[in-house]
N, C-alpha and C positions, 0 to 999 in steps of 0.2 A: 528208817534205815536207808531208804532210797534217797532222802534228803541229805544224809550224812555222806553217802557215796558221791552224789553229785557235787556237793560242796568240796569234798576231798579232791575230786578230779579237777575241778576248777582251780583250786589252790595249787595243785601240782603243775598244771598247765601254765598258770601265771608265773610260778617260780622258774619254769623252764624258759619262758619267753624273756623274763627279766635277766636271766643268767647269760643269755646270748650277747655276744659283742654288739654294742650299738655302733652305728656308723659314726665316723669322725665328723665333727662340725666342719662345714666348708670354711668358716673363719674361726679357728679355735681361739679360746681365751689364752691370754698371756699376762704375766705379772713381772714388772721390773721393780727391783728393790735396790736402793742405794742410799748413800749418805753424802750430804753436802755440808761441810763444816760440822756442826753438831746436829743438824736436822736429818731425821730419817724420812725418806721419800719412798712412796709406794705408788706405782702407776699400774692401773688395770685397764686392759683393752682387749679387743679381738683383732686377729691378724688376717685381713683379707689377702687373697692372692690375685695376681693379674689375670691368669688363665686366658691369655691372648687378647684381652680387652685393652682399649685405650684408657689408661689410668686417668688422664687429665681431662677426659670428656665424660667417660661413663662412671667412674668410681669416685673421684675426688676432683670435680671440675674446678678449673681456674676461676677465681673471683667469687666463689660461693662458700658459705660456711659448711665445713665438713666435720663429722664426729671424730675424726682422727683415728680411724679404725673401722670396725664393722659392729653391727648389732647395737648394744648399749653405747651411750656416749662414753668416751674414755675418761677415766677419773685419775686425778692426782691428789694424793693425801700427804700432808707434811705435818710433823709434830712440833716444829719450831718455826718461827718466822724466817723467811729467806728473801733473797732478791732474785728477780728474773730480769735479765738484761738491765740490771741496775735499779729496777723498780721494786719497792717493798711488797711482799705478799705475807699476810698474816696466816699463822698456822690454821689448818683446817682441811676439809675435803672439798674438792672442786671438780667441775667438768673441764676437760681440756679440748677445746675446739681449735680449728685452724681454718684459715682461708688460703688455700694454695695459690701460688702465682708462679709465673715462669721465672722471674728474677728474684722475688722475695715472697715469704709467707708471713701472714699475720697470725701470731699465737694469741689465743684467747683463753683467759681463765674466767670461768663462769661460776657463779655461786650455786647453781642448781646441779648438784652432782648426779642425782638420780633422774636420768632422762633416757628415753629410747631414741637413739640416733640424734639427729639435729632437728627433728620434726617439731618439737616444742621449744626450740632455742629462741631466746629473746635477748637482744642486745642490752636491754635495760638491766639484765641480771649479770652483765659482765663486771668483773672486779678489775680486770686489767687486759690491755691489748699491747703487744709489742710486735714490731716488724723485724724480721731477720732475713738475711740474704740466703739464696739457695746456692748449692755447689753441686758439681758433678761428682757422683759417688765413684769410688775406686772400682766397684763391681756392680753388676746388675743384681737387683733384689726383687725376686719374684714375689716374695711375701713381705708385707709391710712390717717393719721392725722399729721398735722404740728401744733406745739404750741410754743408760746413765753411765758416764765415765768421768770420774773426778767431779769437775764442776760444769760438765756439759751434758745436756739432754739432747739426743740426736733422734731425728726422724728420718728413716731410710726407706725409699721405695723406688722401684724402677731404676733410673739412673740419677736420682736426686737424693741429696743429703742436706738436711736442714739442722743447723746447730743452734742451741739456745743456751746462753750462759746463765748459770745458777751460782749465787753466792750465799 
């Protein structure tokens, strides 16, 4: 009887703890879904915030491979072949890495979609690299944002906007 009572108390206590609101993640997950021509595109990433830090030194340093978000490597999945900046990409699921720069970013499509950050990133697994110019964004973006609009993939953070043409 004592065992049943103890088990019941533990079960109720566990339910109460799990029912409480869990704190929000510092870099919450986000999903972007869109269509380019006939291809469905899904991008999954985590959205870091600046929180008073220097983005281009502390979070996404210039000249270094970045996971293009936070936590897991950002993934891009396409169900039909497309072109990125005129280069062909076969349907599939990929990691999306970038190398931020002051005047241009290198966009990297990597064959290893399931990675934590860029810690195990290997250039040998790259399927494609393209360079695109940076622009000053119209507004300040505290939170990193990826968007798909018609045939453009945009990366927006701080005062920077990077556009990548998709066909």
